[in-house]
Structures are given as structure tokens and as C-alpha cells.
C-alpha positions as CSV (number, residue, x, y, z in Angstrom):
1,M,-31.8,6.2,-25.8
2,V,-28.2,6.2,-26.3
3,E,-26.1,4.7,-28.9
4,F,-24.3,1.8,-27.6
5,T,-22.9,-1.7,-28.6
6,R,-23.4,-4.5,-26.4
7,K,-20.6,-6.8,-26.5
8,E,-19.9,-10.5,-24.6
9,H,-17.2,-9.0,-23.3
10,Y,-16.3,-5.6,-22.4
11,D,-13.1,-3.5,-21.0
12,V,-11.8,-0.8,-19.5
13,S,-12.5,1.3,-22.3
14,D,-16.1,0.4,-22.3
15,F,-16.1,1.1,-18.8
16,R,-15.1,4.7,-19.3
17,K,-17.9,4.6,-22.3
18,I,-21.0,3.4,-20.4
19,I,-20.0,5.9,-17.4
20,E,-19.8,8.8,-19.8
21,L,-23.2,8.0,-21.2
22,L,-24.5,7.7,-17.9
23,R,-23.5,11.3,-17.3
24,S,-25.0,12.4,-20.5
25,P,-28.0,14.1,-21.2
26,G,-29.7,11.3,-22.7
27,G,-28.4,8.9,-20.0
28,C,-29.9,8.4,-16.4
29,P,-30.8,11.3,-14.5
30,W,-29.3,9.9,-11.2
31,D,-26.3,9.9,-12.3
32,R,-25.9,13.1,-13.8
33,E,-27.5,14.8,-10.5
34,Q,-24.0,13.3,-8.4
35,D,-20.7,15.2,-7.7
36,H,-17.8,14.3,-5.6
37,K,-19.5,14.8,-2.3
38,S,-22.8,13.1,-2.8
39,I,-20.8,10.2,-4.0
40,R,-18.4,10.6,-1.4
41,R,-19.9,7.9,0.9
42,N,-20.2,5.5,-2.2
43,L,-16.4,5.4,-2.4
44,L,-15.8,4.8,1.3
45,E,-18.5,2.0,1.2
46,E,-17.2,0.2,-2.1
47,A,-13.7,0.2,-0.2
48,C,-15.0,-1.4,3.0
49,E,-16.8,-4.4,0.7
50,V,-13.4,-5.0,-1.4
51,C,-11.8,-5.2,2.5
52,E,-14.7,-7.4,3.5
53,A,-14.0,-10.1,0.3
54,I,-10.4,-9.7,0.9
55,D,-11.1,-11.1,4.5
56,E,-13.6,-13.9,2.9
57,E,-11.3,-15.2,0.6
58,S,-13.9,-14.9,-1.8
59,V,-12.3,-14.4,-5.0
60,P,-15.7,-14.0,-7.2
61,H,-16.7,-11.7,-4.8
62,L,-13.3,-9.8,-5.1
63,R,-13.6,-9.5,-8.4
64,E,-17.2,-7.9,-8.2
65,E,-16.1,-5.5,-5.6
66,L,-13.1,-4.2,-7.4
67,G,-15.6,-3.5,-10.3
68,D,-17.9,-1.2,-8.1
69,L,-14.8,0.4,-6.8
70,M,-13.4,1.0,-10.2
71,M,-16.5,2.7,-10.7
72,Q,-16.4,5.4,-8.7
73,V,-12.7,5.8,-9.5
74,I,-14.0,6.3,-13.1
75,F,-17.0,8.4,-12.1
76,H,-15.0,10.9,-9.9
77,A,-12.7,11.1,-12.9
78,R,-15.8,11.7,-15.3
79,I,-16.6,14.5,-13.1
80,E,-13.6,16.2,-13.1
81,E,-13.1,15.2,-17.2
82,E,-16.4,17.4,-17.7
83,R,-15.3,20.2,-16.2
84,G,-12.2,20.1,-18.5
85,S,-9.6,20.1,-15.8
86,F,-8.6,16.0,-15.6
87,D,-9.8,12.6,-17.1
88,L,-8.8,9.4,-15.9
89,D,-5.5,8.9,-18.0
90,D,-4.4,11.7,-16.5
91,V,-4.9,10.0,-12.8
92,A,-3.1,7.2,-14.1
93,D,-0.3,9.3,-15.8
94,E,0.1,10.7,-12.2
95,A,0.3,7.2,-10.7
96,C,2.2,5.7,-12.7
97,K,4.8,8.7,-12.3
98,K,4.7,8.2,-8.6
99,L,5.5,4.3,-8.8
100,I,8.5,4.6,-11.0
101,L,10.0,7.8,-8.5
102,R,8.8,5.9,-5.4
103,H,11.1,2.7,-6.8
104,P,14.2,4.1,-7.2
105,H,15.7,0.5,-6.3
106,V,13.5,-0.9,-9.1
107,F,13.3,1.6,-12.1
108,G,17.1,3.0,-11.4
109,D,20.6,2.5,-9.6
110,V,19.4,2.9,-5.9
111,K,20.5,-0.7,-4.4
112,V,18.5,-2.1,-1.6
113,S,18.7,-5.5,0.7
114,S,15.6,-5.3,2.3
115,T,12.2,-4.1,2.4
116,G,12.8,-1.9,5.0
117,E,15.0,-0.1,3.2
118,V,12.4,0.1,0.4
119,L,9.9,1.4,3.4
120,D,12.4,3.8,4.4
121,N,13.1,5.2,0.6
122,W,9.5,5.5,0.1
123,D,9.0,7.2,3.0
124,A,11.7,9.5,2.1
125,I,10.9,10.3,-1.2
126,K,7.0,10.8,-0.1
127,R,8.3,13.3,2.0
128,A,10.0,15.0,-0.6
129,E,7.4,15.0,-2.9
130,K,5.3,16.9,-0.6
131,S,7.7,19.3,0.8
132,Q,7.9,17.8,4.4
133,R,10.7,19.0,6.4
134,T,9.2,17.5,9.7
135,T,7.6,14.4,11.1
136,A,4.7,16.7,12.3
137,E,4.6,17.8,8.9
138,A,4.5,14.0,8.0
139,M,1.8,13.1,10.6
140,D,-0.1,16.2,9.2
141,S,-0.8,14.8,5.7
142,V,-2.1,11.3,7.4
143,A,-5.7,11.1,6.0
144,K,-8.3,12.2,8.8
145,T,-11.1,10.3,6.9
146,L,-9.0,7.0,8.3
147,P,-10.5,4.9,10.4
148,A,-9.3,6.4,14.1
149,L,-7.5,3.2,14.9
150,W,-5.5,3.2,11.7
151,R,-4.7,6.4,11.6
152,A,-3.3,6.5,15.3
153,D,-1.0,3.6,14.5
154,K,0.2,5.4,11.3
155,I,1.0,8.6,13.3
156,Q,2.8,6.7,16.0
157,S,4.8,4.9,13.2
158,K,6.1,8.0,12.3
159,A,6.6,9.0,15.7
160,A,8.9,5.9,16.2
161,K,10.5,6.4,13.1
162,A,11.5,9.5,14.7
163,G,13.1,8.3,17.9
164,F,9.8,8.8,19.9
165,D,8.7,5.7,21.5
166,W,8.6,3.6,24.2
167,P,11.3,1.2,24.8
168,D,9.0,-1.8,25.2
169,V,5.5,-3.6,25.0
170,A,5.9,-3.3,29.1
171,D,5.9,0.8,29.3
172,A,3.4,1.1,26.1
173,L,1.3,-1.4,28.8
174,A,2.0,0.9,31.7
175,K,1.0,4.0,29.9
176,L,-2.2,2.3,28.6
177,R,-2.9,1.7,32.5
178,E,-2.3,5.3,33.3
179,E,-5.2,6.1,30.8
180,L,-7.5,3.9,32.1
181,S,-6.7,6.1,35.6
182,E,-7.0,9.2,34.0
183,L,-10.5,8.0,32.5
184,E,-11.9,6.8,35.9
185,E,-10.7,10.0,37.8
186,A,-12.7,12.0,34.8
187,I,-15.9,10.0,34.6
188,A,-15.8,10.2,38.8
189,S,-15.1,14.1,38.6
190,K,-17.1,14.5,35.3
191,G,-14.1,15.8,33.4
192,D,-13.1,15.8,30.2
193,V,-14.6,11.7,29.6
194,E,-14.2,12.0,26.0
195,G,-10.5,13.5,25.8
196,E,-9.5,10.6,28.4
197,L,-11.0,7.8,26.4
198,G,-9.5,8.7,23.6
199,D,-5.9,8.9,25.1
200,V,-6.7,5.4,26.3
201,L,-7.8,4.1,23.1
202,F,-4.4,6.3,21.7
203,A,-2.9,4.0,24.3
204,A,-4.2,0.8,23.3
205,V,-3.2,1.1,19.9
206,K,0.4,2.1,20.9
207,V,-0.3,-1.8,22.5
208,A,-1.2,-3.2,19.7
209,R,2.0,-1.9,17.7
210,F,4.2,-3.7,20.2
211,T,2.4,-6.6,19.5
212,G,2.1,-6.6,15.9
213,V,-1.8,-6.4,15.8
214,D,-3.8,-4.3,13.3
215,P,-5.8,-2.3,15.6
216,E,-9.1,-2.2,13.5
217,V,-8.6,-6.3,12.9
218,A,-8.5,-6.6,16.6
219,L,-11.5,-4.2,17.5
220,N,-13.4,-5.8,14.5
221,R,-12.7,-9.5,15.9
222,S,-13.9,-8.4,19.2
223,S,-17.6,-7.3,18.0
224,D,-17.9,-10.3,15.8
225,K,-17.6,-12.1,18.9
226,F,-19.7,-10.1,21.1
227,V,-22.6,-10.5,18.2
228,S,-21.9,-14.1,18.2
229,R,-21.9,-13.9,22.4
230,F,-25.3,-11.8,22.5
231,R,-26.9,-14.3,19.9
232,Y,-26.4,-17.1,21.9
233,V,-27.8,-14.8,25.0
234,E,-31.1,-14.4,22.8
235,N,-31.8,-17.2,21.4
236,A,-31.6,-18.9,25.1
237,A,-34.0,-16.2,26.2
238,E,-36.2,-17.0,23.2
239,A,-36.1,-20.5,24.2
240,S,-37.5,-19.9,27.7
241,G,-40.3,-17.7,26.2
242,R,-38.8,-14.5,27.2
243,K,-37.4,-11.5,25.1
244,V,-33.3,-10.1,26.2
245,E,-35.0,-7.1,28.1
246,D,-37.6,-9.5,29.9
247,C,-34.5,-11.4,31.7
248,P,-32.5,-9.7,34.7
249,L,-28.9,-8.9,34.3
250,S,-27.6,-11.4,36.2
251,E,-29.0,-13.8,34.3
252,L,-28.0,-12.2,30.7
253,I,-24.1,-12.0,32.4
254,S,-24.2,-15.8,33.5
255,L,-25.8,-17.0,29.3
256,Y,-23.2,-14.5,28.1
257,A,-20.2,-16.3,30.0
258,E,-21.9,-19.9,28.8
259,A,-21.4,-18.5,25.6
260,K,-17.8,-17.7,26.2
261,S,-17.4,-21.2,27.2
262,A,-18.8,-23.0,24.7
263,E,-16.4,-20.6,22.0
264,N,-13.4,-23.1,24.0
265,V,-15.1,-26.6,23.9
């Protein structure tokens, strides 16, 4: 057993100490075996659970999930501290310096009159930090691990700031229809369906940007609607003593339409 004093209330320093103890020779075998790659997915999952708590507007859930996410940050920093490369204080130091540098209107003499100017300054400073000379280099810096719809949105935003964008949503919709037509052709000719489907999704993100819609939120909303409607179909089939797979497709489609209509009542 490791030496640790239990308290009524713990703080961030205790959090760091617990992770250190878990990683120590007398700690937890599982925690000692982990490295950055083995817990990479955990970090992503915890971030998603924080977002879920935000969407639920649940303060207790948010507090819990932020703790789980913080644990991942401390854990990764501890791995590097053991290697002698950096620790959590170094992480905080770099983050603080970045915030100070990117807010010259707060910590310097720069004057701004809108949030738009703040964001423009942020982007310019970020590009200078990373020695990004071109918009393409800035696009390359967008994390490939982002959800694909968000990555497309960020890439398109950078293109728009460089003046490469449709004039209005009508042109974006026309491009979406064009891409749909090319997808149909690819399916019919057994061509590059994956590539053409990707182009359709990319064009749909462009429409989302023009209408001020978050494409990731929109798709999740549609997924939730589908689950709700399918539950209606499944329950209706069960009420008749059957499973969904035992019902003809025409009946399932009719039940799905009922579920859709019921939403608008």
C-alpha cells in the first residue's frame, strides 16, 4: 500500500499526486503499463462525454466529466515527467504564454472593436507562431483526428478567409446537387463511390456553413431522430407479435412515416 493521506476535500495538487502514486512501483499494475497510445482513445472518449454533459445542461455531470478529462491530461503529463521531458507545470506554462500572446488586446496595446477582429488577430498570430506562410499550410494544421465534418468545416473556413468561397448559399446548393449527380454516376458505373460520396458530404458542409448550422450537430440530431422513429417501428411490430425483420419493407416504411408524422402533432 502506498502512503497517502485521505482528505475531506482534494485539490489539483492531490490529483497529480494520486496519478503519480498509481504509476509508482507500489501503485496499480494497469496504470503503470499504460503509455500515450494505449490511453489515446480514453482521451477522446472523455472529451466526448464532456460535450454530452454540456448538451444535457447538467452541471453535476459536467463537473464529473471535466474531472475525467483532467485526469487524462494529468496522466499524459505524468508519463512525460517520468521520462524527464516535461511535467504538468510545463504544460500550464506553455498554455499561459500562448494565451497571453494571442490576446494582445488584453495583455498588450492592440485595440479591437469586435469579436471578429479578435478572431482575425488570433488566426494571424497562430499562423506566425507555426510559421505558416500559406493558407494550405494552415489547412494542413487542422487535426486529421477531428470528426470529419468538423475538419471539413474548419478547412472551408480557412479557404473562405482567403477569399475562396461561393458568393451565397444558392451556389453552395448548386454544387451539392452537382456532387450528388456525380455520386449517382459513380454508383451506376461502379466508379469511385467513396470519393464521390466524400465530395457530397464536403459540399453539404459548405451549405451548413452558409446557413450557420454546425454539421456535426445536424447529423447527430438526424441520428437521434432516426433512432426515435425506429423505436416506434420496432414497438409497433412487437405489438403485433412480430419482429422488425418479419415485417415487409412496405409496412416498415409506412410505420416510419407514422412515427415522423407523430413528431409534428
